[in-house]
N, C-alpha and C positions, 0 to 999 in steps of 0.2 A: 401395851403389853410388852414386857421386856423378854428377850430371848437369851438364853445362856450361851456362852462361847462355844460349848460343844455342839449345841443344837445348830448354831449358826454355821459351823463347819459342815455338819450333815446336810443342812438345807442347801448351802452353796454347792456342795459336791454333787448332790442329786440333781440340782438344777443344771449344773454343767453336764452331767450325764445325759439328761433329757435333751439339753441343747445340742450336744454332740450328735445324738441320734437324729434330731431334727435337721441338722446340717447335712447329714448323710442323705436324708430323704427330701432335701429341700426342693428338688425338682418335681416332686410328686405331691399329690393331695392327701396328706395324712392328717388325722385328727386323734386326739387323746381324750379319754373320758374315764370316769370311775363308776363302778357299780358296787352294790353290797351283795355279797354271796353268803353262804351259810356260816363261814368261819371268819368273815371280815371283808375288808375292802379289796377289790380287784381293780387294777389299772389295765386299760386296753388301749392299744394304738392300732389303727388300721388304715389301709389305703382305700380312700373313698372312690378312686377311679375304677376299682374293680366292681363297683355296683353298676357301672354303666357298660364297661367292657371287660369281659373275662376271657383270658386265653383258654384254649381247649385242653386244659389240664384237669383230669377227672379224679385225681387222687390227692387226698389230704395227708399232710405230714405235720405233726406237732412234735417238736423236740424241745426238751427243757432240762434244767439243772437246778439243784437246790444251792442257795448261798447260805452259808452257816452263820454269818453275822448280819443281822437285820434289825430294823426298828420293831417296836411292839406291834405296829399295825401291818407288819409283813413286808415293808419296803426295804430296799438295800441300804446298807451303810457304806461309808467310804471304802472300808477294807474289802468289801465284797464286789466292788465294781469291776476290778480287773478280772476276777474269776468269771463274771457274767460275760464280759467282752471276749475273753479267751475261748470259752465254750461256744459262744455264738459264732465267732469267726471261724473256728475249727470245723464246726458242722456245716457252715455255709460253703466253705471251700470244697468239702467232700460232695455236698449236694450238687454244686455247680459242675463238678467233674462228671457226675453220674447221669444227670438228666436235666433237660430243660425244666425250669421252675419259675415260680413267682412268689415272692415274699408277700404275704397278705396282711400280716399283723404281728404284734407282740402282746404278751400278757405278763403281768407281775401279780403274784398272789401267794400269800402265806410263805414268804421266803423262797419262792421258786420263780424263775424267769423262763418264759416259753417263747419260741419262735414258731410261727404258723406259716406253712408253705402249701401251695398247690403244685404238684409235680406231674410231669407227663408219664414217666415210666418208673415203676417201683421194683423192677427186676434187680435182685441183689442188694437193694437199698438197705433193708433192715440188717442184713449180715455185715455190710460194710460199716454202717453206723455203729453196730455193736462192737466190731473190731476197734474202731476209733475210740469209742468210749472206754473200753477195757484197757487200751494202751495209754490213754492220756488222762482219764478221769475216773471217778469212783462210780461204778455202775449202780450202786445202791442209792446214789444221789441224783439219778437222771431219770428221764421219762421219754419214751418214744411211742407215738401213735401213728400208724399207717392204715388208712382205710379208704375204700372207694367212696367218692363224693362227687358224682358227675353233675349234680344240680347245685353244687356249692352251698349246701344246706348249712354247713358249719359257719361259713362266712355270713350268710343272710340271716340266720336265726340265732346265732350265738355271738358273733363278733359285732355285727352292725347294730347300732343303738336303735331302740324302738321309737323314741320321740325325737328324732334328729331334726334340728332347726337351728337358726342363728341364736335364738334365745337359749336353747339347750346348751350350745357351746359357751355362751357367756357364763351361765351358771357353772358349767363344768370347769372352766378356767379357774374359778375361785375355789371350787372343791378340790381341784388338783393341787393348788397351792397349800391348802390346809393339810392334805394327806402328806405332802412332802415335809411338812413340819411335825409329823408324827400323830396327827389327828386321826381317830378311827371313825369319825362322823356319827358317833352314837350319842343318844340321849338328847334331852331338851336343853336349849340354851337361848340366851337373848340374841335375837337376830334384828339388826338395824336395816331400815330401808329408807331410800330417798326418792321423793316424787316432786316434780316441778310443774307449775301451772303458769298460764299467761295472766291470770287475774286472781285477786284475793278471794272472790266469791266462790269459785270452784275449789280453791284450796280448802276453804272452810267446810264446804259441803262434803268434800272427800274425807276430811278429818272426822266429821260427824259419822260418816258411814263406817270408818275404821274403828271408831270407839265402840260401836255396836258389835264389832267383831273382836273386841277385847284387845285391840292394839293400844299402846301408850302413844300419845302425841308428845314427842320429846322436845322438838324445837321448830321454830320457823325462821326464815331468813329471806333477804332480798338479794339476788345475785344479778346485778344489772348487766353483766357481760353475757348472760344467757338469753336465748330467745324465749324461754319459759322461765322468767326470773324469780317466781315466788316458790320458795323451797319449803317442803314439809318433811321433817325426819320423824319416822315412827319406829316402834319396836314391839316385839312380842316374843314370848317363850315358844319356840318351835323346834321341830326336828329338822336336821339339815341333810339327812340321807338323800341321795340324788332324786328319788321319786318324790319325796315330800317337798323339797325345796323347789323343784320344778313346778309342782302344782301350785305352791304358794306364790311364786313370782309370776306365774302365768295369770293367776287370779288378779294380782295387783296391777299387772300390765294392762289387762283388759279393762279393769275398773277405772284406772287412770285415763286410758284412751277414751272411754265413754264419757269422761268429764273434761275432755280437751286438755289432758295432762300427759306428762311423760314420766314413766317409771325409769329410774336411773341406777338401779342396782342395790346390792345388799352387802352387809359385812357381819362378822361375828368374831368372837375371841377363839383362839386356838385352844382346844382341850386335848391334852395328851396325858398319858399315864405318868405316875410319879417317876418311874424309871423309863427313859426313852427307848432303851435297848432291850432286846430279849436276852435272857440268860443263856 
Protein backbone atom coordinates (compact mmCIF):
# COMPACT_ATOMS: atom_id res chain seq x y z
CA UNK A 1 0.00 0.00 0.00
CA UNK A 2 1.38 3.44 -0.92
CA UNK A 3 1.08 6.33 1.53
CA UNK A 4 0.77 9.94 0.39
CA UNK A 5 3.45 12.47 1.46
CA UNK A 6 0.96 14.42 3.59
CA UNK A 7 -0.13 11.25 5.36
CA UNK A 8 3.51 10.30 5.98
CA UNK A 9 4.06 13.66 7.67
CA UNK A 10 1.02 13.16 9.88
CA UNK A 11 1.98 9.59 10.81
CA UNK A 12 5.57 10.61 11.59
CA UNK A 13 4.43 13.59 13.64
CA UNK A 14 1.90 11.65 15.72
CA UNK A 15 4.36 8.81 16.30
CA UNK A 16 6.89 11.40 17.52
CA UNK A 17 4.17 12.84 19.76
CA UNK A 18 3.40 9.41 21.24
CA UNK A 19 7.12 8.68 21.50
CA UNK A 20 7.72 11.91 23.40
CA UNK A 21 4.96 11.05 25.85
CA UNK A 22 6.43 7.57 26.23
CA UNK A 23 9.86 9.01 27.00
CA UNK A 24 8.40 11.27 29.67
CA UNK A 25 6.79 8.25 31.30
CA UNK A 26 9.60 5.83 30.56
CA UNK A 27 10.21 4.99 34.19
CA UNK A 28 6.61 3.95 34.73
CA UNK A 29 4.48 1.08 33.47
CA UNK A 30 2.24 2.76 30.92
CA UNK A 31 0.23 1.08 28.16
CA UNK A 32 -1.80 2.44 25.26
CA UNK A 33 -4.89 0.92 23.69
CA UNK A 34 -7.86 1.91 21.55
CA UNK A 35 -11.56 1.23 21.99
CA UNK A 36 -14.67 2.04 19.96
CA UNK A 37 -17.10 4.48 21.55
CA UNK A 38 -20.40 5.89 20.24
CA UNK A 39 -18.78 8.46 17.93
CA UNK A 40 -15.60 6.66 16.94
CA UNK A 41 -12.16 5.59 18.14
CA UNK A 42 -10.87 6.53 21.58
CA UNK A 43 -7.22 6.17 22.52
CA UNK A 44 -6.38 5.54 26.17
CA UNK A 45 -3.02 5.58 27.94
CA UNK A 46 -2.82 4.58 31.57
CA UNK A 47 -0.35 3.82 34.34
CA UNK A 48 -0.68 0.12 35.14
CA UNK A 49 1.13 0.46 38.45
CA UNK A 50 -1.94 2.16 39.88
CA UNK A 51 -3.81 -1.13 39.62
CA UNK A 52 -1.47 -2.54 42.26
CA UNK A 53 -0.72 0.51 44.37
CA UNK A 54 -2.92 3.59 44.59
CA UNK A 55 -2.04 6.65 46.64
CA UNK A 56 -4.73 7.75 49.07
CA UNK A 57 -6.07 10.45 46.78
CA UNK A 58 -9.85 10.17 46.70
CA UNK A 59 -10.78 12.83 44.16
CA UNK A 60 -10.93 12.45 40.39
CA UNK A 61 -9.91 15.34 38.13
CA UNK A 62 -10.36 15.17 34.37
CA UNK A 63 -9.27 18.21 32.40
CA UNK A 64 -9.33 18.45 28.63
CA UNK A 65 -9.23 20.74 25.62
CA UNK A 66 -10.41 20.60 22.02
CA UNK A 67 -7.86 20.74 19.21
CA UNK A 68 -9.37 22.34 16.12
CA UNK A 69 -7.26 20.57 13.50
CA UNK A 70 -7.65 16.81 13.56
CA UNK A 71 -7.89 13.72 11.41
CA UNK A 72 -11.26 12.36 10.35
CA UNK A 73 -10.97 9.70 13.06
CA UNK A 74 -10.49 12.36 15.76
CA UNK A 75 -6.73 12.09 16.27
CA UNK A 76 -4.50 15.20 16.32
CA UNK A 77 -2.74 16.67 13.30
CA UNK A 78 0.74 18.16 13.35
CA UNK A 79 -0.65 21.68 13.77
CA UNK A 80 -2.62 20.77 16.90
CA UNK A 81 0.17 19.10 18.89
CA UNK A 82 1.61 22.32 20.32
CA UNK A 83 -1.83 23.34 21.56
CA UNK A 84 -2.27 19.97 23.29
CA UNK A 85 1.14 20.18 24.97
CA UNK A 86 0.63 23.82 26.02
CA UNK A 87 -2.72 23.11 27.66
CA UNK A 88 -1.50 19.94 29.38
CA UNK A 89 1.69 21.58 30.69
CA UNK A 90 -0.15 24.66 31.96
CA UNK A 91 -2.77 22.71 33.87
CA UNK A 92 -0.16 20.30 35.24
CA UNK A 93 1.87 23.16 36.73
CA UNK A 94 -1.22 24.56 38.45
CA UNK A 95 -2.32 21.17 39.83
CA UNK A 96 1.17 20.46 41.19
CA UNK A 97 1.13 23.81 43.02
CA UNK A 98 -2.26 23.26 44.60
CA UNK A 99 -2.36 19.65 45.78
CA UNK A 100 -0.54 16.31 45.86
CA UNK A 101 -1.69 14.35 42.83
CA UNK A 102 -1.07 11.40 40.55
CA UNK A 103 -1.45 11.41 36.79
CA UNK A 104 -3.41 8.23 36.00
CA UNK A 105 -3.98 8.45 32.27
CA UNK A 106 -4.61 10.29 29.02
CA UNK A 107 -7.44 10.03 26.52
CA UNK A 108 -7.90 11.25 22.95
CA UNK A 109 -11.40 11.23 21.51
CA UNK A 110 -13.19 13.18 18.79
CA UNK A 111 -10.67 16.02 18.58
CA UNK A 112 -10.30 16.38 22.34
CA UNK A 113 -7.38 15.46 24.60
CA UNK A 114 -7.92 14.71 28.28
CA UNK A 115 -5.56 14.32 31.26
CA UNK A 116 -6.86 12.19 34.15
CA UNK A 117 -5.59 12.83 37.67
CA UNK A 118 -6.34 11.68 41.16
CA UNK A 119 -5.81 14.51 43.64
CA UNK A 120 -5.67 14.75 47.42
CA UNK A 121 -7.41 18.09 47.93
CA UNK A 122 -9.93 19.90 45.72
CA UNK A 123 -10.23 23.09 47.79
CA UNK A 124 -10.19 26.02 45.37
CA UNK A 125 -9.09 23.77 42.52
CA UNK A 126 -12.03 24.42 40.20
CA UNK A 127 -11.81 28.19 40.72
CA UNK A 128 -8.10 28.30 39.99
CA UNK A 129 -8.46 26.03 36.96
CA UNK A 130 -11.26 28.26 35.65
CA UNK A 131 -9.10 31.37 36.12
CA UNK A 132 -6.21 29.77 34.26
CA UNK A 133 -8.42 28.65 31.37
CA UNK A 134 -10.08 32.07 31.04
CA UNK A 135 -6.67 33.74 31.01
CA UNK A 136 -4.86 31.48 28.53
CA UNK A 137 -7.43 29.42 26.64
CA UNK A 138 -10.96 29.42 25.25
CA UNK A 139 -13.31 28.19 28.00
CA UNK A 140 -15.77 27.01 25.33
CA UNK A 141 -13.16 24.53 24.10
CA UNK A 142 -12.24 23.02 27.47
CA UNK A 143 -13.60 20.46 29.91
CA UNK A 144 -13.25 20.10 33.70
CA UNK A 145 -14.63 17.29 35.85
CA UNK A 146 -13.98 17.12 39.60
CA UNK A 147 -15.74 14.49 41.66
CA UNK A 148 -15.26 12.21 44.65
CA UNK A 149 -13.94 8.78 43.67
CA UNK A 150 -12.50 7.20 46.79
CA UNK A 151 -12.66 3.68 45.29
CA UNK A 152 -10.97 4.73 42.03
CA UNK A 153 -13.98 3.49 40.07
CA UNK A 154 -13.13 5.65 37.07
CA UNK A 155 -9.68 4.10 36.81
CA UNK A 156 -10.84 0.52 37.38
CA UNK A 157 -14.07 0.53 35.35
CA UNK A 158 -13.42 3.08 32.60
CA UNK A 159 -9.68 3.40 32.00
CA UNK A 160 -8.46 -0.12 32.72
CA UNK A 161 -8.97 -2.53 29.78
CA UNK A 162 -11.33 -5.43 30.39
CA UNK A 163 -9.33 -8.11 28.58
CA UNK A 164 -5.82 -7.14 29.58
CA UNK A 165 -3.17 -9.69 28.56
CA UNK A 166 0.03 -9.88 26.53
CA UNK A 167 -2.06 -11.03 23.54
CA UNK A 168 -4.36 -8.04 23.99
CA UNK A 169 -1.36 -5.70 23.86
CA UNK A 170 -0.03 -7.38 20.70
CA UNK A 171 -3.32 -6.75 18.91
CA UNK A 172 -3.52 -3.24 20.32
CA UNK A 173 -0.07 -2.27 19.02
CA UNK A 174 -1.19 -2.94 15.47
CA UNK A 175 -4.60 -1.30 15.94
CA UNK A 176 -2.86 1.79 17.30
CA UNK A 177 -0.66 1.97 14.20
CA UNK A 178 -3.74 1.80 11.98
CA UNK A 179 -5.47 4.58 13.91
CA UNK A 180 -2.40 6.80 13.61
CA UNK A 181 -2.72 6.41 9.83
CA UNK A 182 -6.29 7.71 9.89
CA UNK A 183 -8.13 4.38 10.05
CA UNK A 184 -11.44 4.41 11.93
CA UNK A 185 -11.41 0.59 12.32
CA UNK A 186 -14.90 0.33 10.83
CA UNK A 187 -16.27 -2.18 8.34
CA UNK A 188 -15.22 -5.55 6.98
CA UNK A 189 -11.86 -5.99 5.29
CA UNK A 190 -9.43 -8.70 4.33
CA UNK A 191 -7.37 -9.74 7.37
CA UNK A 192 -4.24 -11.87 6.85
CA UNK A 193 -2.93 -14.31 9.47
CA UNK A 194 0.27 -16.33 9.77
CA UNK A 195 0.52 -19.66 11.59
CA UNK A 196 3.56 -21.95 11.94
CA UNK A 197 3.93 -25.68 12.61
CA UNK A 198 6.69 -28.20 13.20
CA UNK A 199 5.32 -30.61 10.62
CA UNK A 200 3.33 -30.65 7.39
CA UNK A 201 0.59 -32.93 8.74
CA UNK A 202 -0.60 -30.51 11.43
CA UNK A 203 -0.36 -27.61 9.02
CA UNK A 204 -2.63 -29.42 6.59
CA UNK A 205 -5.11 -30.41 9.32
CA UNK A 206 -5.20 -26.82 10.57
CA UNK A 207 -5.83 -25.56 7.05
CA UNK A 208 -8.76 -27.94 6.60
CA UNK A 209 -10.34 -26.71 9.83
CA UNK A 210 -10.00 -23.10 8.74
CA UNK A 211 -11.52 -23.80 5.33
CA UNK A 212 -14.66 -24.91 7.18
CA UNK A 213 -14.62 -21.50 8.90
CA UNK A 214 -14.54 -19.79 5.47
CA UNK A 215 -10.89 -18.78 5.61
CA UNK A 216 -8.91 -18.68 2.37
CA UNK A 217 -5.65 -20.66 2.37
CA UNK A 218 -3.41 -18.14 0.62
CA UNK A 219 0.09 -19.59 0.72
CA UNK A 220 2.45 -22.07 2.33
CA UNK A 221 6.20 -21.79 2.87
CA UNK A 222 9.11 -23.45 4.62
CA UNK A 223 11.17 -21.17 6.91
CA UNK A 224 14.14 -23.25 7.97
CA UNK A 225 15.37 -20.59 10.42
CA UNK A 226 12.26 -20.99 12.60
CA UNK A 227 11.65 -23.59 15.29
CA UNK A 228 8.22 -24.08 13.69
CA UNK A 229 9.26 -23.90 10.03
CA UNK A 230 6.05 -24.82 8.17
CA UNK A 231 4.19 -21.60 7.43
CA UNK A 232 0.54 -21.18 6.51
CA UNK A 233 -0.89 -17.81 5.51
CA UNK A 234 -4.69 -17.52 5.62
CA UNK A 235 -7.18 -14.68 5.24
CA UNK A 236 -10.85 -13.83 5.67
CA UNK A 237 -13.14 -10.81 5.53
CA UNK A 238 -13.55 -9.69 9.14
CA UNK A 239 -14.15 -6.72 11.39
CA UNK A 240 -11.09 -5.33 13.16
CA UNK A 241 -12.69 -3.30 15.92
CA UNK A 242 -10.79 -4.14 19.13
CA UNK A 243 -13.34 -6.60 20.53
CA UNK A 244 -13.78 -8.45 17.22
CA UNK A 245 -10.09 -8.80 16.38
CA UNK A 246 -9.27 -9.95 19.92
CA UNK A 247 -11.92 -12.69 19.73
CA UNK A 248 -10.64 -13.74 16.30
CA UNK A 249 -6.95 -13.87 17.18
CA UNK A 250 -7.70 -15.61 20.49
CA UNK A 251 -9.58 -18.33 18.62
CA UNK A 252 -6.71 -18.78 16.14
CA UNK A 253 -4.11 -18.86 18.92
CA UNK A 254 -6.00 -21.53 20.84
CA UNK A 255 -6.67 -23.61 17.75
CA UNK A 256 -3.05 -23.40 16.60
CA UNK A 257 -1.79 -24.34 20.07
CA UNK A 258 -4.12 -27.35 20.20
CA UNK A 259 -2.45 -28.61 17.01
CA UNK A 260 1.13 -27.92 18.16
CA UNK A 261 1.35 -24.75 16.14
CA UNK A 262 2.16 -21.09 16.76
CA UNK A 263 -0.04 -18.18 15.75
CA UNK A 264 2.25 -15.35 14.65
CA UNK A 265 0.01 -12.34 14.06
CA UNK A 266 -2.13 -10.55 11.52
CA UNK A 267 -2.16 -7.64 9.11
CA UNK A 268 -4.60 -5.67 6.98
CA UNK A 269 -4.75 -2.70 4.64
CA UNK A 270 -5.33 0.76 6.07
CA UNK A 271 -8.80 2.11 5.31
CA UNK A 272 -9.12 5.86 5.69
CA UNK A 273 -11.63 8.40 4.40
CA UNK A 274 -11.13 10.04 1.01
CA UNK A 275 -10.18 13.19 2.89
CA UNK A 276 -7.80 12.46 5.74
CA UNK A 277 -8.56 15.68 7.62
CA UNK A 278 -11.72 17.09 9.12
CA UNK A 279 -13.10 20.28 7.58
